[in-house]
C-alpha positions, 0 to 999 in steps of 0.5 A: 555550478557543475565544474566538470561533466564527470558527475553527469557522465557518472549519473548517465552511466548509473542510469543505464546499468543492467540493474533494477529500476529501483536501484537506478532510482536510488542511485539517481538520488544519491548522485543528486545529493552529491551534486547539490548537497541537498537536504532531501530529494524525491523521485515521483511518478505522475498518475491520475492527477497525483504524484507517487514517490518512487524513491526518496533521500533525506525524508521519512520512510512513510513518504514512500507510501503517500500519494500527493494529489496536486489539488492538495499540494500547490507546489506539486501542481505548479511543477505539473503545469510548468513544463520546465524547471521551477525555482520556488522563491525561498520565502514562497508562501506555498506550503511544501508537501514535505513539511514535517517529513524531513528527519533533520528538520522539525516543523514547517519549511517556511524558508528554504531552497526548493527546485522542481523538475518536471519529467516529460516523455513524448510530450507527456508528464510522467513524473517529477524530481524535487530537490530541497535545501535548508539554505535559501540560496543553496542552488543559486549557482546551478544554471537552468541548463544544468538542471534540464540535463538532469531532468532529461536523464531522470525522465529517460530512466523513469520512461524506460522503467514505465515502458518495461512495466507496460511490456511485462503487463502486455506479455501477460495480457495480450491474447494471441489473435487480438494483439492490438486490441489488448494494447489499447485495453492496457492503455485504458486500464492504466487510467484507473490503475489499482495500486497496492502499497508495499515493497516487502518480499511477500508483496513482490511475490503476491504481485508476481502471482497476480500477474502470472494468473491474471490473463488466464481464464482460471478461477482464483481463490484468495485466502487470508485473514480479515482485513488483508485486502482481498478485494484489492487483489481481486480488482488487480486480477481483473484489471490485468486481465483481458476482461478489464474493459468489462464489469467487475461485479462484487458479491458479499456471500456472508451478507446474503440471507439464504432465502435471497442468495439464489436470486442474487446469484442467478436472478429471477423472473417476475412472479417467481416468489412473493415480491418478485414484481419484475424480471431481475438479472443475477450477479452472474449475468451482470458479470457476463464477459467480465469477472464476478468476485465472490467475497466470503465464499465459504459462507454459502449454504451447501444447497447453493454450492451445488448450483454454483458448481454447475455454472462453473462447470458448464457456464449455464444457469437458470433464473429462479422461476424460469425453466430456460437456460442462459449461457454466461461467460463469467470468470470467478474470483473468490475469497475467504478468511476460512481454511476451506480445506478444513471445511471440506474435511468437516463436510461444511464445504463441497470438495468438488466446488473447492477444487473448482474454485481453487485452481489457482490459490493466492494467499494474501499475507497478513500485515505483521509479515510485511515488515516496513510496509506498515510504515508505508501504508501508514503514510498513505493513510495519513496523507489521505486523512489529513486532507479530510481533516483540514490539516496542512502537515501530519506525520508519525513521531519516531515513538509512534513508528516504533509502536506500530512497527511492533504491534501485530495488527490482528485486523491487518490493513483495515485495522491500521487504516482505522487506527490512523484515522482515529489517532488523527482525529484525537491529535487534531482535537488536542492541537491548538493549530492545524499547521503541523500535527505529529501522531504520538503513541498516546493517540493510538488505542492498540489492543495488545494480546495476552502474549504481547503483554504478559504480566510476567514480562511486565513485572521483570526489572531491567537496568539501563543507562536511561533513567526514564526506562529503569525499573519495572512497571506497575499500575501504580507507577506514576509515569505517563503513557509515553514513558510507560510504553517506552519502558515496556518496549525496552523490557520486552525486547531486552528479555527476548534478546537475552533469551536468544543468547544476544542474537538480534536475528533470532530476536527479530524472528521471535518477535515477528519483526522485520530485522531492520525495524528491530535494529532501529527500535533497539537503537532508539531505546538505548539497547544498542 
C-alpha cells in the first residue's frame, strides 16, 4: 500500500521533466523499484504483435535487444488482451518471458509475484509495464487503483515519446504541398517498421544521418564491411521517405553475370537475344516511383557503369533491343564494401558515377565499434532462435558475454547471428531438457586473428589470487576450454593494462573495447 502520494507525485514530476525519453523511462523503473521493492521490472513498447523492451531494471542487458512475440509468450499475450491490470497467480503455470534472465535468480520463475500493466492511449495498446518479485505475496498490499495510477502515468510518458518520434519523422518526410497524404503514409509505414537494434553513439549518429537524408531525392552510397547491415539501412531510408508506399527493389550486382546485367537493370524486348521470349521489365522500371537498392555496386562492369550513369543523370533508359526511350523516376540507394574512391584512382570505377552515387555517403559502423550493442543484438538473435528450436528459455552465461564482447567480429552482425544460431544448436544437443539453456563459451567457435591470439602473449605467465587462472597456457595444459579461455583473457588484459601504465581508459582503446564492458570483464576475472 502506498501510504502517501509523495512517491506518485515525484513519479509524475520525473516523467514531465525536460529530459530525454530514455532518461524518463529509466527514472520510471527506478521509482517502480523504490515503490514496490520489486526484483525486476521492464517497460515495453507494443508493435506488430510483439513487445520490445525500452528500459529494464534488474534484468540482464541482453533483454534490451529482444523482441517478445505474444504468440510465443502467453503472459505477455494475456497483458496485451486484458485491457486492465493483470495479477498472475504466484503459482501460475504460464512461463515467464524473463525466465533465466534475472541475474539475482537462477533458473525458472516457477513461484513468484508478477503484475502486468497494459499501457493504453486513445483506446489503443501502446506498451506494457511488467513488475516481478521473488516473494509470492510481494504485491498483495497494493490496490488495483494504485496500480492503475502508475499505469496511466507510464502510458502518458510512453505516448508522449511516441508522438515526439512521429512528429520528428513527419518533419523530415512531409512534402510541402502534400501534408495530409504524408501523415497517412507515415501511419501506414509504422505497420512494417524497420528496427535497427542498438543504443551506441555510432548507431544514434547513423539513425540521425538516415533521418536527415531519407525524405530527400538525393542518391545515397552506403559503405561498410561485409555483414554490417547495409540492406537494413537501405530499407530504413526507403521507409522514412515519401516513396515508402512504392516498391523497394533489390539487386545484388555481385551476383550478376555480365551477359545478363544490362537486361536485369534495364529490361529487354522479345527477341533481343537468344532466350528473350517476351518483353521484360528491368529493375529500374520495377522501382519506378520507388527506390532501387544496388547492393555491391562496385562489382558492376565499366561498360555498364556508363549506361547506369545516363539513367541517373537524365532519368531515361532503353530496354535491350529497343530503340525507344522510357522515362523513370527512381531513387538510387547503393552499397559497397569496397573503398570506391580508391577504385576510382585505379580506374576500376568511373569517377563521374561515383560522385553521382555518393551525393550523401553513409558509413555503416562495424560491430566492434558498437560497444554493448553486441549484447543487445545477441539477445535479439537468441529470442528469435529459441522459438525455432523449441527452447523455453535461453540466455548467455556471464563468461559467454565476456567472450563475445571481447571478440572483434570480422564478419560483423551477420557473423554474430550465425554464431548465436550455431551455439544454440550445440547447446540444445548437449542439454537433457529444453526448459532452460545457458550458452557457454565452449558452444561458440570464434576464429581469433593472429593479433588477438599472439603466441608471445600466450606464453607469458601471470600471478593471480585466482588459482584456476594462474600460470601460462600451453597446448599440453590439462584444463578445459572454459578455464583456458578465462586464463587467456586474464593474461591478455593484464599485459595490456601494464603496458598502458595501469590506465583502464587507454587499455580499453588498445583492446578496441567499450570501457564499460572492459571494467565488467576485469572485475569478473579478478583484475579489479
